[in-house]
C-alpha positions as CSV (number, residue, x, y, z in Angstrom):
1,M,-85.3,-5.5,6.7
2,A,-83.5,-3.0,8.9
3,K,-82.3,0.2,7.3
4,L,-79.8,3.0,7.6
5,Y,-81.7,6.3,7.7
6,L,-80.0,9.5,6.8
7,V,-81.7,12.1,9.0
8,P,-81.4,15.8,8.2
9,N,-81.3,18.4,10.9
10,V,-82.4,22.0,11.1
11,L,-80.0,24.8,10.0
12,C,-81.3,27.3,12.5
13,E,-83.2,27.3,15.7
14,G,-87.0,27.1,15.3
15,E,-89.8,24.6,14.9
16,W,-88.5,21.5,13.2
17,Q,-91.8,20.9,11.5
18,N,-91.2,24.0,9.3
19,V,-88.3,22.5,7.5
20,L,-88.3,18.7,8.1
21,P,-90.7,16.0,6.8
22,A,-93.4,14.6,9.1
23,Q,-92.0,11.0,8.6
24,L,-89.1,12.1,10.8
25,F,-91.3,11.7,13.8
26,P,-92.1,7.9,13.6
27,I,-88.6,7.1,12.3
28,L,-86.8,8.8,15.2
29,T,-89.4,7.6,17.7
30,N,-88.9,3.9,16.8
31,T,-85.1,4.0,16.3
32,R,-82.8,3.3,19.2
33,H,-79.4,3.4,17.4
34,F,-78.0,6.7,16.3
35,I,-74.7,7.8,14.6
36,V,-74.0,11.4,15.4
37,E,-71.4,14.1,15.4
38,D,-72.1,15.3,18.9
39,V,-74.2,13.2,21.4
40,R,-75.4,16.2,23.4
41,T,-76.9,18.1,20.5
42,A,-78.3,14.9,19.1
43,R,-80.1,14.1,22.3
44,R,-81.5,17.6,22.4
45,F,-82.8,17.2,18.8
46,L,-84.5,13.9,19.5
47,K,-86.3,15.5,22.5
48,Q,-87.3,18.4,20.3
49,V,-88.9,16.0,17.8
50,N,-90.6,13.9,20.4
51,R,-90.4,14.5,24.1
52,E,-91.6,11.0,24.8
53,I,-88.4,9.4,23.4
54,N,-86.6,7.6,26.2
55,I,-83.1,8.9,25.7
56,D,-81.6,6.4,28.2
57,E,-82.8,3.5,26.0
58,C,-80.9,5.0,23.0
59,K,-77.4,4.0,21.9
60,F,-75.2,6.8,20.4
61,Y,-72.1,6.3,18.2
62,D,-69.8,9.3,17.8
63,L,-68.8,10.0,14.2
64,N,-66.5,13.0,13.9
65,K,-62.9,13.9,13.1
66,R,-61.7,12.0,16.2
67,T,-63.4,8.7,15.2
68,A,-61.0,5.9,14.1
69,H,-61.9,4.6,10.7
70,F,-61.7,1.0,11.9
71,D,-64.5,1.7,14.5
72,I,-67.1,2.8,11.9
73,P,-68.2,-0.7,10.7
74,G,-69.1,-1.5,14.3
75,F,-71.7,1.3,14.2
76,L,-73.7,-0.7,11.7
77,K,-73.8,-4.0,13.6
78,P,-77.4,-3.3,14.9
79,I,-78.6,-3.5,11.2
80,E,-77.2,-7.0,11.0
81,Q,-79.3,-7.8,14.1
82,G,-82.4,-6.4,12.6
83,F,-82.5,-2.9,14.1
84,D,-82.7,0.4,12.2
85,V,-79.8,2.9,12.6
86,A,-80.1,6.6,11.9
87,V,-77.3,9.0,11.0
88,I,-78.2,12.5,12.3
89,S,-76.3,15.5,11.0
90,E,-75.4,18.5,13.2
91,A,-77.1,20.7,10.7
92,G,-78.4,20.1,7.2
93,C,-78.1,16.8,5.4
94,P,-75.9,13.8,6.4
95,G,-73.1,13.0,4.0
96,V,-73.0,16.5,2.5
97,A,-70.0,18.4,3.9
98,D,-70.4,16.0,6.7
99,P,-68.6,12.9,8.1
100,G,-71.7,10.8,7.5
101,A,-70.5,9.8,4.0
102,D,-68.0,7.4,5.6
103,V,-70.6,5.2,7.2
104,V,-72.9,5.4,4.2
105,K,-70.1,4.0,2.0
106,I,-69.6,1.1,4.3
107,A,-73.4,0.4,4.4
108,H,-73.4,0.1,0.6
109,Q,-70.5,-2.3,0.7
110,K,-72.4,-4.5,3.2
111,G,-75.5,-4.4,1.1
112,F,-77.7,-2.5,3.6
113,K,-80.6,-0.4,2.5
114,V,-79.8,3.3,2.7
115,V,-82.8,5.7,3.0
116,P,-82.2,9.5,2.7
117,L,-84.8,11.7,4.2
118,V,-85.7,15.1,2.7
119,G,-84.3,18.1,4.5
120,P,-82.6,21.5,4.2
121,S,-79.2,21.8,2.5
122,S,-77.6,25.2,2.8
123,I,-75.7,24.4,-0.5
124,L,-78.9,23.9,-2.5
125,L,-80.9,26.6,-0.8
126,A,-78.2,29.1,-1.5
127,L,-77.8,28.0,-5.1
128,M,-81.6,28.1,-5.7
129,S,-81.8,31.7,-4.3
130,S,-78.6,33.1,-5.9
131,G,-79.7,33.5,-9.5
132,M,-76.5,31.9,-10.6
133,N,-75.9,28.9,-12.9
134,G,-77.6,25.9,-11.4
135,Q,-76.7,23.6,-14.3
136,N,-72.9,23.7,-13.6
137,F,-71.7,24.3,-10.1
138,A,-69.1,23.0,-7.6
139,F,-69.0,22.9,-3.8
140,N,-65.5,23.6,-2.5
141,G,-66.0,23.3,1.2
142,Y,-63.7,25.4,3.3
143,L,-61.1,27.6,1.7
144,P,-57.5,27.8,3.1
145,V,-57.1,29.5,6.5
146,K,-53.9,31.4,5.7
147,P,-54.7,34.7,3.9
148,N,-52.2,34.4,1.1
149,E,-53.3,30.8,0.3
150,R,-57.0,31.8,0.6
151,I,-56.6,34.7,-1.9
152,K,-54.9,32.4,-4.4
153,E,-57.7,29.9,-4.1
154,I,-60.3,32.6,-4.6
155,E,-58.5,33.6,-7.8
156,V,-58.6,30.0,-9.0
157,L,-62.3,29.8,-8.3
158,E,-63.0,33.0,-10.1
159,K,-61.2,31.7,-13.2
160,R,-63.5,28.6,-13.1
161,V,-66.5,30.9,-13.0
162,I,-65.3,32.9,-16.0
163,N,-63.8,30.1,-18.1
164,H,-66.5,27.5,-17.5
165,R,-69.5,29.4,-16.3
166,Q,-69.4,27.2,-13.2
167,T,-70.9,28.6,-10.0
168,Q,-68.4,28.2,-7.1
169,I,-69.8,27.5,-3.7
170,F,-67.9,27.5,-0.4
171,I,-68.2,28.0,3.3
172,E,-66.2,29.4,6.2
173,T,-66.1,29.0,10.0
174,P,-68.5,31.7,11.2
175,Y,-66.0,33.7,13.2
176,R,-63.8,34.0,10.0
177,N,-66.7,35.2,7.7
178,N,-65.7,38.8,7.7
179,H,-62.0,38.0,6.9
180,L,-63.3,35.9,3.9
181,I,-65.5,38.7,2.7
182,G,-62.6,41.1,2.9
183,D,-60.4,38.8,0.8
184,L,-63.2,38.3,-1.8
185,L,-63.6,42.0,-2.2
186,K,-59.8,42.3,-2.6
187,A,-59.2,39.4,-5.0
188,C,-62.2,39.4,-7.3
189,S,-63.1,41.5,-10.4
190,P,-65.5,44.3,-9.7
191,T,-68.1,42.7,-12.0
192,T,-68.0,39.2,-10.6
193,L,-71.2,38.3,-8.8
194,L,-71.1,37.3,-5.1
195,C,-74.0,35.8,-3.3
196,I,-74.0,35.7,0.5
197,A,-76.7,33.6,2.2
198,A,-76.7,33.6,6.0
199,N,-79.0,32.1,8.6
200,L,-80.9,30.1,6.0
201,T,-84.4,29.1,7.1
202,G,-84.0,31.2,10.2
203,E,-86.1,34.3,11.2
204,N,-83.2,36.6,10.3
205,E,-82.4,34.9,7.0
206,F,-80.3,37.1,4.7
207,I,-79.7,36.3,1.0
208,A,-78.3,38.8,-1.5
209,T,-76.5,38.6,-4.8
210,K,-74.5,41.7,-5.9
211,T,-71.4,42.5,-7.9
212,I,-68.1,42.8,-5.9
213,Q,-68.2,46.5,-6.6
214,Q,-71.7,46.8,-5.1
215,W,-70.7,44.8,-2.0
216,K,-67.8,47.2,-1.4
217,N,-70.3,50.0,-0.9
218,N,-72.2,48.0,1.8
219,V,-70.2,45.3,3.5
220,P,-72.3,43.1,5.8
221,D,-71.2,42.1,9.3
222,L,-71.4,38.2,9.4
223,H,-69.3,37.6,12.4
224,K,-70.3,34.3,14.0
225,Q,-73.3,33.9,11.7
226,P,-73.7,30.6,9.7
227,A,-73.2,31.6,6.1
228,I,-72.5,30.2,2.6
229,F,-70.9,32.0,-0.3
230,L,-71.2,31.7,-4.1
231,L,-69.3,33.3,-7.0
232,G,-70.8,33.5,-10.4
233,I,-71.4,35.7,-13.5
């Protein structure tokens, strides 16, 4: 029976074998249908895993914010014909802060077998290494872009931390990281904990949890670095 494989990708440049399971090699080698956010980076990833893969024999389906919802069911037609399909994330795990969830939902509706592969998730890696509450947490995705709206949202998240002891996790576009840090330092209580985890699994990985007051004395420069942020107590 053909399957829908959910294939994680590396978070940072480096040897894929260091962070991804060995079973990735035979699965990607034997699969010819791929659902991806960006064809160019997906092709490069496949060649990184196995240089012998014939890219010209592979069929790629774009799944991103420009994809029409009515096109998605067609991406799964190969499964009906007996061929495996693999969803490859740009970074981390498909379906988590990722458009892959849309195709997985349809696969379940059609009764196809869905197989998630083990891989790095910046959300869980950051939570594991933060020292914050891992029993009760929420991932909030991106905060508002406009400064006033972003500060209001930060205040809401901090109240959840205090009232419910719920760790709040969020991300930002790398070139806006420093603006976000500035707003966190401005809006949050001096005693609130902030964990910053950047370049996870990379050679220059940075993870630190400090109070807002402590961060004010040593603000890191995270411009254009992939990072994830957590608020806790």
